[in-house]
C-alpha positions, 0 to 999 in steps of 0.5 A: 570865214570873212562874211560870218566875222562881217555879218556877226561882229557886233554879236562877236564883239559883245561876246568876246568883252563878256569873257574878258570880264568872267576872266577877271581883267580889270573893266576899263582895260578889258573894254578900251582893248575890244574897242581897239581889236576889234576896230582893228579888225573891222578896218583890216575887213573893209568893215570901217573906216581908218579914220574912225579912232581919230574921233577918239580923242575928241570923245576923251576930252569930251568925257574931260570936259562934262561938269556934270561928272564933277559931283562925283568926286564933291559928294565922294569927298563930302561923304567921306568926311562925314563917315570920319568926322563922327557923324555916321557914330552920334547917330547911330548910338542917339537914334539907338537910344530913342528906339530902344524900347521898342523891340527890334529898335536897334534895326529899326535905327539902323535903318533909319541912320542909313536912310540919313547917311544916304542922303549925305554920304552917297557912298555905299562902302562909307555907310555899310563900315560904319553901321558894321563897326558901330552897331554889329557888335551892339545888335549882337550884344543885346542878342539880336539873330546874326543873319537879320543884324548883318542883313539889316546893316548891308541893305541899310548901307546900300539905300546909298545907291539909291537916295539922292545925292547917289553916286549911281544916279548922277553916272545914270543921268550922265549916260541917259543924257538927262538931267541930274537934278530930275534923275535926283527927284525921280529916284527920290520917292521910290526911296523913301519906299524902299526905305518903309519896306525895310522898317515893314520887314523887321517890324514883322519880324519883332512881332512874330519873331520877338527873340531875333530882335530884342528891345535894349534892356532899360540899363542900356538907356541912358539917356533917361531923365534923373526920374527915370523918364524917358523924354519922348513927350518932351521931342513929341511936343517941340517935333509939333511946334517945329511942324506947326512953325513950318506949316504956318510959313508955308501956308501964309508967310511964303509967297503963294505962287511959289512951286510946291518942291521950292516951298517944301523946302524952305518951310522945312528949313524953317522948321529945323531952325525953329527946333534948332533955336529952342534948342539952343536956347534951352541949353545956353540958359538952362532952362529946363523944357526940354529933355536929354532925350530930346536936346541929344537927338535935336543937336546931332539931327538938325546938322545932317538934316540941315546939310540935306536940305541945303545940299538936295533942296537947292537943288529940286528947285533949281538954284544949284545945279547938282554940281554946285550943289555938291561944292555946297555940300563938301564945304558943308561937310568940312564945316561940320567937322570944324565944328565937332573939332575932328577936323584934321590934316590925316583925316583930310588926307584920307578923304582926299586920297579916297576920293581921288581914287574913286574918281579915277576909277569912274573916269577910267572906266568911261574912257573905257566905255568909250572906246568901245563904244564907239567901236561897238556904233561902227559896226552897227552893234547898236542897231543889232542891240535895238533889233534884238529889243525890239523883237521881243514879245510883248512889247514895252513889258516884254522889253522891261522883264528881260532887261531887267533879269539880265540886269538882275543876273548881269549884277551877280559878276559886276558892278553899279559903275560898271553896269551903268558904263555897259549896259546902260549905253546899249539899252537907253537908245531902245528904250527911247524909242518904245516911247518909255521915259529914261528918267523912270528907266535909269530909276528903275535901272538903279534899284535893280542895280542896287542888288550888285551890293547884296548878291551872294557870294560878290555883293560888295556890301557884303565884302565891306561888312564882312570885312568889319565883322567879328569872327564870331559871324559866318560869313554865310549868315551874312550871305543868308541875310542878304537875301530877303533884303534882294526879294525886297529889292525886287519887290521894289522894281515890281511896283515901279513897273506896275504904278509908274507914278513912283517916279515923279519930277518936275512940275508934272512929274514925267511928260511926253517927248512931243510936251518937251518938244514944246516947252524948248520951242516956247521957251526959246521963242520967249527967250527966258533963262534956262533952268538949273535942273531938269531934262533939257537944262544942258539942252538949252543952255548951249542953244542959248549961249550959241 
C-alpha cells in the first residue's frame, strides 16, 4: 500500500482535489486543505522533507507583493462605478434608438454596448445585470423571441472576459508569467472577431426569421427631428469629419518614426476630440449643425471611448503599466460619475464593498492554489502532468485538442478564476516545452473559459440574468438561448487554432523563444530602459534594478 501511495501520489492528489470540488467545498479551502493533507502524508511516507512547508510564508508574501494583481481591484472599481453611474442605461437607450429602424436593431445595440462595457468595466456580472435590467423588458415589449433576447444579453455580457481590460486576462498573464499588456494586445483582435460573429448570427436570424427580431415601431423612436427625419445623415457626416481629421493627423501631423500602436491610439483620441468639440460648439452656441441623434450619440459615446483609449491606449503604447492604467481608469470613472452628477456616498460604498469582496476572493483562491501547487510539485506532479500531456498522439495539435476538451468539460463545474488558478499552472510548462507561445495559449484558454459563463446549468451569466429577468421569461428559454453562442465561442476557439495570427502582440507578434532571449541580451548590453509592457518587462526591470 505504501509503495502504491508513493508511486501514485500526484494522480491521487489531483483526484482528491476534483472530489472536494464536486462535493461543493469552497475552492480556496479545498485547494489549501489538499495541499496540506498530502504534504503531511508525503512527509510521513518519507517522500517529502519536513522543511517543505517553510516555503509557504514566502510564497504567500510573494502573492501579496505582486504589483500585477493590483490591477484587479482598480479595474473592478472602475467597472462598478461606471455601471452604477448609469452609463450602461444611457448607452443602451441611445444605441437602441440608433439601430431601432433595423430588424434586430435592439439585439445589435445590446452586442455593441456589451463590447463597449467590456472595454470599460471588465466585469461580467456588471454587464449582464445592467443589460438584463434595461434592455430585456424593452426587447420583450417589442416582440423579440425570449431565447434570442436572453442569449444575446448573456453572451454580450461575457465579452467582458476576453475584451481588455478583462480580469481573467490579468490572472492568466500572472499565472503564465507573461506581461498583462501583451496579453491585452493578443486578446483584442479575437475579442473583436467574436463580437462580429455575434452580430453575424443576429443578422442571419433577423434575415431568415424576422418575426424573432423585429424593428422598433416608429412611435418608439423618440430621437427624431421636428420634421420626422432620423438625423442619421448628420451623424454620418460628423463621423466622416472626425475620421478624416484623425487620418490627416496620423499621416501628416504626427512624427513618422512613432510605433504603429502609438499612432493609432493618439490619432483615435484626436478624432474623438474633434467630434466632441464640434458637438459642444453646436450645443453651446445653438448653431443647429447637428441633429438630435448626432448630438446625443456624441455626448453618450465620447466619454467611455475616451476612457477606453486613456486606459488601454496608454498600456498598449507602453506609457503605463496595467496597474497604472487601472488606477487612471478608476479615477476617470469617478470623474465621469461626478460629471453626470451621479456620484454619491452610497454608490462609493457599494462599489468599494463589491471590489473588496472580489479582490479577497481572487487572493484567497491564489493562496490556496499556491499551497496546492507547492505540494503537487514536491511529489513531482508537474512531471506527471507533463508526461501525460506530451505522450498524447499528435504533438502540439493533440495537446491543444485534449486541453481544450478538458477546459470545456471543467467549465461546466468551475468558473474562470478557478480554472485559471488550478489548470493553467499545470498546463503552461507543458505548452512551453512543446514550443507553444504562452500569450497565444493564454488567449486561447481565455476564449474557451468564456463558455463557463454560458454553460447550462451552471453558467454564472445565466444565473445573473435569471436574477433580473421577469417571471414571464422561463429558465429553459435562458438556457436554450445561450446554446448558439456557446457554439460560436467554440468556433472561435477553432479559428484561433487554425489561424494563430489572430493573436498578435508587440511589434511583430509572437516571437520565438530564441528571439526573445536575443532581445533581452541586446537590451541589457545596450543599457536601455525596460519597456512598460512586453513579455520580458518585469524580468528586465528586476535585472536592471540589480
